[in-house]
N, C-alpha and C positions, 0 to 999 in steps of 0.2 A: 535510425535509432531515436528513441524518444528522450527528450531532455527533461530532467526533473531536478528540483532543488531538494536536497536531503538535509534535515536538521535532526541531530541526535542530542538528547539531554538525558539526565539520569532517569527520568520517568517516562519519556516517550520518544518515539521516532516519527518524524513527520516528513512525508514526501509530497511536494507540490507538483502536480502533473499538469499538462496542458488542459485547457478548457475549464479552468477554475475548480479542478478536483484536488482535494487534499486527502491523502491516505495517512491515517495516524494510527500507529500501533502503541498501545499504552502498556508499558512494561510491568506495571503493578497489577495487571489483570491477565494472568497467565492461564493457559496458552492461547495465543491467537485472538486477543481482544483488539478489535480494530474499530476506529471511528472513521467513517468516510464522509467527507463533506463535499457536497456537489451542489453548488448554488445554495438553496435553502434546505435541501434534502440531507438528512443525517441518518446514517445507519450505524447502529451500535452493537457491540458484543459478538457472540459466536457467529451469527449469520452474516456478519460483515465481511468475514474472510472469504466466504463463498462469493459474496457480492464483489469483492476486490478481484477475485479470479475472473469473474465474468466481465468486469470493467476492463481489465487488462487484455482480455481476449477480444471482446466485441468492439470496444471503442478505441483501444490503443493498437490492436492488431497483433498481439503476441500469440504464438501457438501455446497450447496448454502447458507443455513442458517448460517453456520459457517463463510463462506467468508463474508457475510453481517455483522456479529458480529465483525469480524476482522477489516473491514473497518470502522465500527462505532467507534471502539476503536481508530483507527488512526485519525479519524475526531476529536476526543476529545483530541488528543495529549497524550494518555495513552497507555502503552504497552498492547498488546492483550494477553500476558501471564503473570503469569500463570492463568489458568482457574480453 
């Protein structure tokens, strides 16, 4: 199981993942507006959700269904763990 720190505020949900990756969902940019910070790389907007799915599958090792569940939890501002 991957450990991550979840921070939820009125405007955004932030997940800090291993390897210096931060997945940020901005609540004022509906639906599925993500910023993904990875070192100095920043991915913004609609395409970032697809990037988040790929990141969870390829680098974290989640199957696609679990990655979808994970992002659904983030979309709702709730921790994806424990399951």
